[in-house]
C-alpha positions as CSV (number, residue, x, y, z in Angstrom):
1,M,84.7,115.0,89.0
2,I,87.6,113.8,91.1
3,E,90.8,113.3,89.2
4,N,93.5,113.5,91.8
5,V,93.9,110.8,94.5
6,S,96.6,109.8,97.0
7,V,97.6,106.4,98.5
8,I,99.3,106.3,101.9
9,G,101.5,103.2,102.1
10,L,103.2,101.5,99.1
11,G,103.2,97.9,100.1
12,K,101.7,95.1,97.9
13,L,98.1,96.5,98.1
14,G,99.0,100.2,98.3
15,A,101.4,100.1,95.3
16,S,98.8,98.0,93.3
17,M,96.1,100.5,94.1
18,L,98.3,103.3,92.9
19,A,99.0,101.4,89.6
20,G,95.4,100.4,89.1
21,M,94.1,103.9,89.7
22,A,96.6,105.4,87.3
23,H,95.6,102.7,84.7
24,R,92.0,104.0,85.1
25,G,93.0,107.6,84.4
26,F,93.5,109.1,87.9
27,N,96.5,111.2,88.8
28,V,97.9,109.4,91.8
29,I,100.4,110.5,94.5
30,G,101.9,107.7,96.5
31,V,103.3,108.2,100.0
32,D,105.7,106.0,102.0
33,I,108.2,106.4,104.8
34,S,110.6,104.3,102.8
35,E,112.9,106.4,100.6
36,S,113.7,103.3,98.3
37,A,109.9,102.7,97.7
38,V,109.4,106.4,96.8
39,R,112.4,106.3,94.5
40,A,111.3,103.2,92.8
41,V,107.8,104.6,91.9
42,N,109.4,107.9,90.6
43,E,111.7,105.8,88.4
44,G,108.8,103.9,87.0
45,R,109.6,100.7,88.9
46,A,107.6,98.6,91.4
47,P,108.5,99.1,95.0
48,V,107.4,95.5,95.9
49,Q,106.9,92.3,94.0
50,E,103.3,91.7,92.7
51,T,102.0,90.2,89.5
52,G,101.9,92.8,86.7
53,L,102.8,95.7,89.0
54,E,106.2,96.7,87.4
55,E,104.7,96.8,84.0
56,M,101.6,98.8,85.0
57,I,103.6,101.4,86.9
58,H,106.0,101.8,84.1
59,A,103.2,102.1,81.5
60,H,101.6,105.0,83.5
61,R,104.6,106.9,84.7
62,D,102.9,110.1,83.6
63,K,100.1,109.5,86.0
64,V,102.0,108.5,89.2
65,R,104.5,110.1,91.5
66,A,105.6,109.3,95.0
67,T,106.8,111.4,98.0
68,M,107.6,111.0,101.7
69,S,105.4,114.0,102.5
70,H,101.8,113.4,103.7
71,E,101.2,117.1,103.3
72,E,102.2,117.1,99.7
73,A,99.8,114.2,99.0
74,V,96.8,115.8,100.8
75,L,97.3,119.2,99.2
76,G,97.7,117.6,95.8
77,S,94.6,115.4,95.9
78,D,91.0,115.3,96.9
79,I,90.9,111.8,98.6
80,S,93.5,109.8,100.4
81,F,93.5,106.0,100.8
82,V,95.4,104.8,103.9
83,I,96.8,101.3,103.5
84,V,99.4,100.7,106.3
85,P,100.2,97.6,108.3
86,T,97.8,96.7,111.2
87,P,99.7,93.8,112.7
88,S,98.2,91.3,115.2
89,D,99.0,91.8,118.8
90,S,99.4,89.2,121.5
91,R,95.7,89.2,122.2
92,G,94.7,88.5,118.6
93,S,93.6,92.0,118.0
94,F,95.1,94.5,115.5
95,E,97.6,97.2,116.5
96,L,97.0,100.7,115.3
97,Q,100.3,102.4,115.8
98,Y,101.1,102.7,112.1
99,A,97.6,103.9,111.3
100,R,97.8,106.5,114.1
101,F,101.1,107.7,112.8
102,A,99.7,108.2,109.3
103,F,96.5,109.8,110.6
104,E,98.4,112.3,112.7
105,L,100.5,113.4,109.7
106,L,97.3,113.5,107.5
107,G,95.6,115.6,110.2
108,K,98.5,118.1,110.2
109,A,98.2,118.3,106.4
110,L,94.4,118.9,106.6
111,A,95.1,121.9,108.9
112,K,96.7,123.6,105.9
113,K,94.0,122.8,103.4
114,D,90.9,124.9,102.9
115,S,88.9,122.6,100.6
116,Y,87.1,119.4,101.6
117,H,89.1,116.2,101.6
118,V,88.1,112.6,102.3
119,I,90.3,110.2,104.3
120,V,89.6,106.5,103.5
121,L,91.0,103.8,105.8
122,T,91.7,100.6,103.8
123,S,93.7,98.7,106.3
124,T,91.9,95.9,108.2
125,V,90.8,97.0,111.7
126,L,88.3,95.8,114.3
127,P,84.9,97.5,114.9
128,G,85.3,100.9,116.7
129,A,88.9,101.4,115.7
130,T,88.2,103.9,112.9
131,R,85.8,106.1,114.9
132,H,87.2,105.8,118.4
133,G,90.9,105.0,117.8
134,L,91.8,107.0,114.7
135,L,89.2,109.8,114.1
136,P,90.2,111.6,117.3
137,V,93.8,111.7,116.0
138,L,92.7,113.3,112.8
139,E,90.5,115.9,114.6
140,Q,93.1,116.8,117.2
141,A,96.0,117.1,114.6
142,S,93.9,119.1,112.2
143,G,91.9,121.3,114.6
144,K,88.9,120.5,112.3
145,K,85.7,118.5,112.7
146,C,84.8,115.4,110.7
147,G,81.7,115.9,108.5
148,K,82.0,119.7,108.6
149,D,85.6,120.1,107.4
150,F,86.6,116.8,106.0
151,G,85.2,113.3,105.3
152,L,86.1,109.9,106.6
153,C,85.3,106.3,105.4
154,Y,86.4,102.8,106.1
155,S,86.6,100.8,102.9
156,P,88.8,97.7,102.8
157,E,89.7,95.8,99.7
158,F,89.0,92.1,99.1
159,I,92.1,90.9,97.2
160,A,94.5,88.0,97.1
161,L,98.3,88.3,96.9
162,G,99.5,87.4,93.4
163,S,96.3,88.8,91.8
164,V,96.0,92.1,93.6
165,I,95.7,94.4,90.6
166,R,93.1,92.1,88.9
167,D,91.1,91.8,92.1
168,F,91.3,95.6,92.8
169,L,90.0,96.5,89.4
170,N,87.3,93.8,89.3
171,P,85.9,93.5,92.8
172,D,82.7,91.5,93.6
173,F,81.5,94.5,95.5
174,Y,82.7,97.7,97.2
175,L,82.3,97.9,101.0
176,V,81.8,101.6,102.0
177,G,81.6,102.4,105.7
178,E,80.8,106.1,105.8
179,F,80.9,108.7,108.5
180,D,78.2,110.6,106.6
181,K,76.5,110.7,103.2
182,R,78.9,113.3,101.8
183,S,81.9,111.2,102.6
184,G,80.3,108.1,101.1
185,D,79.2,110.0,97.9
186,V,82.8,111.0,97.2
187,L,84.2,107.5,97.8
188,E,81.5,105.9,95.6
189,E,82.3,108.3,92.8
190,V,85.9,107.3,92.9
191,N,85.2,103.6,93.2
192,R,82.9,103.7,90.1
193,G,85.8,105.3,88.2
194,I,88.2,102.6,89.3
195,C,86.1,99.5,88.6
196,M,86.3,97.8,85.2
197,K,82.6,96.9,85.4
198,E,79.5,98.3,86.9
199,P,80.2,97.7,90.6
200,V,78.0,96.6,93.4
201,V,78.3,99.1,96.2
202,R,77.3,98.4,99.8
203,R,77.1,101.5,101.9
204,M,76.7,101.3,105.7
205,S,78.0,102.7,108.9
206,I,81.7,102.5,109.6
207,E,81.2,99.9,112.3
208,N,79.1,97.6,110.1
209,A,81.7,97.8,107.4
210,E,84.4,96.9,110.0
211,V,82.4,93.8,111.0
212,A,81.6,92.9,107.4
213,K,85.3,92.9,106.3
214,I,86.6,90.6,109.0
215,A,83.4,88.4,109.0
216,L,83.7,87.7,105.3
217,N,87.3,86.5,105.7
218,S,86.4,84.4,108.7
219,Y,83.4,82.8,106.9
220,V,85.7,81.8,104.0
221,T,88.1,80.1,106.5
222,M,85.2,78.0,107.8
223,K,84.3,77.0,104.2
224,I,87.9,75.9,103.7
225,S,87.8,73.9,106.9
226,F,84.5,72.2,105.9
227,A,86.1,71.3,102.6
228,N,89.0,69.7,104.4
229,T,86.6,67.8,106.7
230,L,84.9,66.5,103.5
231,A,88.3,65.5,102.1
232,D,89.1,63.5,105.2
233,L,85.7,61.8,105.1
234,C,86.0,60.9,101.4
235,E,89.3,59.1,102.0
236,R,87.3,56.7,104.2
237,I,84.3,56.1,101.9
238,P,84.5,53.5,99.1
239,G,85.1,55.3,95.8
240,G,85.2,58.6,97.8
241,D,86.4,61.7,95.9
242,V,86.2,65.1,97.5
243,D,86.2,66.9,94.1
244,V,83.2,64.9,92.9
245,V,81.3,65.8,96.1
246,S,82.4,69.5,96.0
247,D,81.4,69.9,92.4
248,A,77.9,68.6,93.3
249,I,77.3,70.7,96.4
250,G,79.0,73.7,95.0
251,S,76.4,73.8,92.2
252,D,73.9,74.9,94.8
253,T,73.8,78.7,94.8
254,R,73.5,78.6,98.6
255,V,76.9,77.0,98.8
256,G,79.0,77.9,95.7
257,R,82.2,76.2,94.5
258,K,84.8,78.8,95.5
259,Y,87.0,77.8,98.5
260,L,85.4,74.3,98.6
261,T,88.4,72.4,97.3
262,G,89.7,70.1,100.1
263,G,93.4,70.1,100.5
264,L,95.5,71.9,103.1
265,G,94.3,74.5,105.6
266,F,93.8,78.2,105.2
267,A,97.0,80.2,105.4
268,G,98.6,83.5,104.5
269,P,98.7,87.0,106.1
270,C,95.0,87.6,106.3
271,F,92.7,84.5,106.8
272,P,94.2,83.0,110.0
273,R,94.7,86.3,111.8
274,D,91.2,87.6,110.8
275,N,89.5,84.5,112.2
276,V,91.4,84.9,115.4
277,A,90.7,88.6,115.6
278,L,87.0,88.0,115.1
279,G,87.1,85.6,118.0
280,F,88.9,88.1,120.2
281,L,86.2,90.7,119.4
282,C,83.4,88.3,120.3
283,G,85.1,87.7,123.6
284,E,85.5,91.4,124.4
285,V,81.9,92.3,123.7
286,G,80.4,89.2,125.2
287,A,79.4,87.3,122.0
288,D,79.9,83.6,121.6
289,S,83.2,82.7,119.9
290,L,83.1,78.9,120.1
291,L,82.7,78.4,116.4
292,L,85.6,80.6,115.5
293,E,87.9,79.1,118.1
294,S,87.1,75.6,117.0
295,N,87.8,76.5,113.4
296,H,91.2,77.9,114.4
297,E,92.1,74.8,116.4
298,Y,91.0,72.5,113.5
299,N,93.1,74.4,111.0
300,Q,96.2,74.3,113.3
301,S,95.8,70.5,113.7
302,L,96.0,69.7,110.0
303,A,99.7,69.8,109.4
304,P,100.6,67.4,112.3
305,R,97.7,65.1,111.4
306,I,98.9,64.9,107.7
307,A,102.5,64.4,108.9
308,A,101.4,61.4,111.0
309,K,99.6,60.0,108.0
310,L,102.8,60.2,105.9
311,A,105.1,58.7,108.5
312,P,104.3,55.0,107.6
313,M,105.2,55.7,103.9
314,M,108.9,56.2,104.7
315,R,111.7,54.1,106.2
316,K,114.2,55.5,108.6
317,G,117.0,57.5,106.9
318,Q,115.0,58.3,103.8
319,T,114.4,61.8,102.5
320,A,111.1,63.6,102.0
321,A,110.7,66.5,99.7
322,V,108.0,69.2,100.2
323,L,107.2,71.1,97.0
324,G,105.4,74.4,97.9
325,L,106.6,76.6,100.8
326,A,104.7,79.8,100.0
327,Y,101.2,80.0,101.4
328,K,99.8,79.9,97.8
329,P,101.2,79.8,94.2
330,L,102.7,82.9,92.7
331,S,103.7,84.3,96.1
332,H,106.8,85.0,98.1
333,V,104.9,85.0,101.3
334,V,105.4,82.1,103.8
335,E,103.3,83.6,106.6
336,E,101.1,80.8,108.1
337,S,102.1,78.6,105.2
338,Q,100.7,75.1,105.4
339,G,103.7,73.8,103.4
340,V,106.1,75.2,105.9
341,A,104.0,73.9,108.8
342,L,103.8,70.4,107.2
343,A,107.6,70.4,106.6
344,V,108.3,71.3,110.2
345,A,105.8,68.7,111.5
346,M,107.4,66.0,109.3
347,S,110.9,67.1,110.6
348,D,109.6,67.0,114.2
349,A,108.4,63.4,113.5
350,G,111.9,62.4,112.7
351,M,111.9,62.7,108.9
352,R,114.8,64.2,106.9
353,V,113.0,66.9,104.9
354,I,114.0,69.1,102.0
355,G,111.7,71.8,100.7
356,Y,111.5,73.9,97.5
357,D,109.4,76.8,96.2
358,P,109.8,78.8,93.0
359,L,109.5,82.1,94.8
360,A,109.5,81.6,98.6
361,S,112.7,79.6,99.3
362,E,114.5,82.5,101.0
363,G,111.6,83.3,103.3
364,A,111.2,79.6,104.1
365,R,114.9,79.4,105.2
366,S,114.2,82.0,107.8
367,A,111.1,80.2,109.0
368,F,112.8,76.8,109.2
369,R,115.9,78.1,111.0
370,G,118.0,75.1,109.9
371,G,115.5,72.4,110.9
372,V,114.5,71.8,107.2
373,L,116.8,72.1,104.2
374,V,115.8,74.3,101.3
375,A,116.8,73.2,97.8
376,E,117.9,75.6,95.0
377,S,116.0,73.8,92.3
378,I,113.2,71.2,91.9
379,A,115.7,68.7,90.5
380,S,117.9,68.9,93.6
381,A,114.8,68.6,95.9
382,L,113.7,65.5,94.1
383,A,117.1,63.8,93.6
384,D,117.1,61.7,96.7
385,A,113.4,61.9,97.8
386,A,111.7,58.7,98.5
387,L,108.5,60.7,99.4
388,V,107.4,63.9,97.7
389,V,104.6,66.0,99.0
390,V,103.1,68.7,96.7
391,T,101.5,71.3,98.9
392,T,100.5,74.0,96.4
393,P,99.0,73.6,92.9
394,D,101.8,75.7,91.4
395,A,102.2,75.5,87.6
396,A,105.9,74.5,88.1
397,F,104.7,71.4,90.0
398,R,101.7,70.6,87.8
399,S,104.0,70.4,84.8
400,L,106.3,67.8,86.4
401,T,106.5,64.4,84.6
402,A,106.8,60.9,86.1
403,E,110.5,60.9,85.2
404,D,111.0,64.2,87.0
405,F,109.6,62.7,90.2
406,L,111.6,59.4,89.8
407,A,114.9,61.2,89.1
408,G,116.5,57.9,88.2
409,K,115.1,56.0,91.2
410,E,113.1,52.8,90.7
411,S,110.1,54.1,92.6
412,V,108.8,57.0,94.6
413,T,105.7,57.9,96.6
414,V,104.0,61.2,95.6
415,V,101.4,62.8,97.9
416,D,99.3,65.2,95.9
417,C,97.5,67.5,98.4
418,W,95.4,69.2,95.7
419,R,95.0,66.3,93.2
420,C,96.6,68.6,90.6
421,L,99.3,66.5,89.0
422,D,99.3,65.2,85.4
423,A,97.6,61.9,84.6
424,G,101.0,60.5,83.5
425,V,102.2,60.9,87.1
426,Q,99.0,59.5,88.6
427,N,99.0,56.4,86.5
428,D,102.7,55.5,86.3
429,P,103.2,52.1,87.9
430,R,106.5,53.1,89.4
431,I,104.9,55.9,91.4
432,Q,102.7,55.3,94.4
433,Y,100.3,58.1,93.9
434,V,98.5,59.3,97.0
435,P,95.8,62.0,96.4
436,L,94.5,63.5,99.6
437,G,90.7,63.5,99.5
438,R,90.3,60.3,97.6
439,C,89.8,56.8,99.0
440,L,92.8,54.6,98.5
441,D,91.8,51.5,100.5
442,E,88.5,50.3,99.1
443,D,88.4,47.0,101.0
444,S,89.0,48.5,104.4
445,S,86.6,51.4,103.9
446,R,83.9,49.0,102.5
447,A,84.4,46.7,105.5
448,V,83.8,49.6,107.9
449,L,80.5,50.6,106.3
450,E,79.4,47.0,106.1
451,E,80.0,46.5,109.8
452,L,78.3,49.9,110.6
453,W,75.0,48.9,108.8
454,A,75.1,45.1,109.5
455,N,75.0,45.9,113.2
């Protein structure tokens, strides 16, 4: 039975994996090239911000340690999980330089180890990268042969920032891309020890697993785009309400309710880039990428279209506040944030815009580069705002009252992108409440339908 594991890379996912594995009883060695990250783990602190991470690392200090030595990690464990950055390149593909660096050091460590060891790539890559881009690095650096002397798997995680530990310990399924059965058997044993429930395990070739990972993320983006199309349609139908429609069609097991809530577009460090990367792959191998490209273009168009919809709601010289600059609640990340994109589009349209986020204000300042102001508090963001746009269903925004939005003003327009605000805000006569995805002009929408069918 395997008790000793190592994690190469102590970012949000790697550090959360380390903590989660220790929580499940494994002895875990973390590796990172950052001395401060290593020191943090060894002192019982989280090297990065993530929900529950600090507490879990501190609670299991006796099970975790960190080092900058890949050799120490390999010699002190039976299986190594590699979770290092694979950033997008100018083509839309994923770069492998960080993975190659890690694999070379792991290979040199394998050269000094007599017993069997499994390397598991967890970072997202495109098909062929593991076998043809990284395996040769391992074999050359180690002087050994995969299958005979060591094992190799590709096994990405399906997690969301802000809930990484929960998702890691309670996955819908494990995706195991195996070089051979022996490699897969070792990984499945470890996965079953990690999971808080009896896990579903899907074992397949490395290439099929590489396709499955990126295809799943891309499929979810298309579901989000479909939900946003529904929201736009429901705004133009008498009595239209995207939540009512989504609740209905989401009850069908062929569809499901997850990711079917119309609002803003898909965002963050994974969904947009994975959809683009899958399109790149299709183009390189000669498969049709039209659907993927159209989805990307539609998602990119949302922020400018919503900004144009908001422009008539303001007079020249008035201030608009954007609440929600992270790509999702409980996150510091502003990468591909729809709130940031909308604030920039509104500013480009000539509006004076001020933004606020409970966690991501600092990152947003860098993204805005002075074009949009960033408030230090909700109150200061709302103080002079004639128009307020709520772009994430953050608890800090959902708890706001009508008086908070009014901030002493006689009236204010509040645009609720996720229809998440309190009923007291929605029904206050001093607030012009605009929920995206619901019809607000019954007479006009009814007239359009009457003309359509009368003719």
